[in-house]
N, C-alpha and C positions, 0 to 999 in steps of 0.2 A: 319311651320317654325320651327328649333329647337330654345329651352329657351336660353335664353343669360348668362351664369355665370359669364367670365370675363369680365370686357372691360379692352381693351391699351389703355397705351394713348403716344406720342412719348415727348419728357419734352421741349425743346427747342424749343419756340414758342409756343407750346398745352398747357403745366400746366405753363411755368419758362418762364419771358422774353430775348432771347435767344441775347447775346453781339454778333456779328461777331470777326474770329481770334481769342477770349480767351479762355482758360480750365474753364470751370469749376470751378473750385477755384479763377479762376480773378472774374471772373463775377458778379455783387450785388444780381444777384437770385431774381430777384421780378416776383410775380406769376400775370398771366395772368389773369384783370379781368374775376374774377368769381371764375375761375378753384376750390378754396377753397371746396366753395357752395356746386359748381358742384361737386367734390369728398366727400363731407359732405353725398349729396343728393341720391349717385350713392351707398354708400358704403355699406348701410341698406341692399342693394338689389342684388349685386358683388360682386367681386373677383375683387380687380382688380391691376391692371399691369404696369406698364413704360416698353418701349426695346426705348432703345436711343444707336444708332450709335453714338458710343466717338471715337478718335482718341490717344489723353493724358489722356484720363478721365479714371477714372471701373467704377465697381460696387457701391467700398467705398463712393469714390469723385461725384457720382450720388449720395450713398443715405445723407452724408455729406446737396448736394445744395436739397436735397427736406424735411432735416429738416430744413436748414436753413432759404426753406420759407412755416413752417409750416405742409405740405404736407403729414413727411414724415408715421407717426401715422396711414394713411390713403391708406397709401399701401401695399398689400398686399403681392407682390414680385417686382424685377425687375430684367433688362438682360439690359449688354452694350454689344454693338460690340467684344470692346477691349479685354476684361475681356469670352467674349465667343468667339470671335474666326471669325466670322462670321456677315457678315449686313446686312440692311436691304438694296435690298427685297429679300436677301433669304431664302427663306419659314425654315429655321435648326431657325433662334434665336425662328421665331414665338413657334412651338413646345417647340424649347427651355422654353421659357415664361411659355408659356398652361398649360407645363409638374411644374416649381415652382407654377403656381395660387396653381396647384390643378384642374384644371379642363378640361375636354376634348377642344381641337385645336380649330374642330368643333363650339364648344359652346361658342368663345371670339365671340368678334369684333376691332378693330383695328382702334384711335381716331388719325390722324395727320394733321400738317398742309402741308409736305408735297407730293404732287404724285406720284412723281419717288422712290420713296421709304416709304413712312408710306402707299402712300394708294395703291402702285402694289405692295409690301408687300405682305400685307393681302391678296391679290385678288391672288397673285402666291401661298398663302398656302392654299384658301378654304376659305376665311372667308368673311366676310362684312370688308370694306373702306371706314370709315367714314372721307371726309376732311375735316378739319375744316381749310372753307377759305378769307385769310389775306384782305382787300383789296391790290388791283394793281394785285393780283396774280391770273397769268393765266393760263388759260387747257393745261393738251397735251399730242398728239393724242391720241391713244388708249389708255389711261387711265381713262377709268368708273366709279370714283363711287360709291358704292353703296348708298347712301346718304352726300349730302355737307349744313355746315352749316357755320355760321360767327361769329358764337356767342359759346362758351364752353355752356353757359346757355338753348339752345334749344337740349342737346343731350338728357341730361333727357326723355323732354318726346315725343321724337322720338324714342326714346329704349321703351317705355313705349307704344307706340302706335305700335309701329312695329311688336315686341314679346314679345308673352305674359307672367306675372308673375306667373302661375298656373302652378303648380309640373308634 
């Protein structure tokens, strides 16, 4: 298995609480439980990125939201579908994310709460897709996540156990 050098996260309902029907600038921007601790733990070993499907919000608005949540200093790169012009599950947005992170796409993994966009997109791009499965979430036929976690706090140990950290 390739050594993982970069970890991508979805923003809404993965790093911050999403408020349906609202743009980023209208939301309270509350971090998901444990998100900042997980980012801090991973930052020592990986480049961290955010790939987010957005409608009215772009890179600047996402940066501002991450700053408000206290996460921006921990994120090395981000890509929004509005500014990039392609959305998850299109593999092109993952290719762009890896370019911005400065790591090979094959050395990245994606973590998100949606099977149809986050996980399917990662798998379409040929990288592992980790499903952050929230209570009540339902599996979708034909989409098999690389790993399923129910709390972000499970991610660092899984990465460590699955992908060697040695150069």
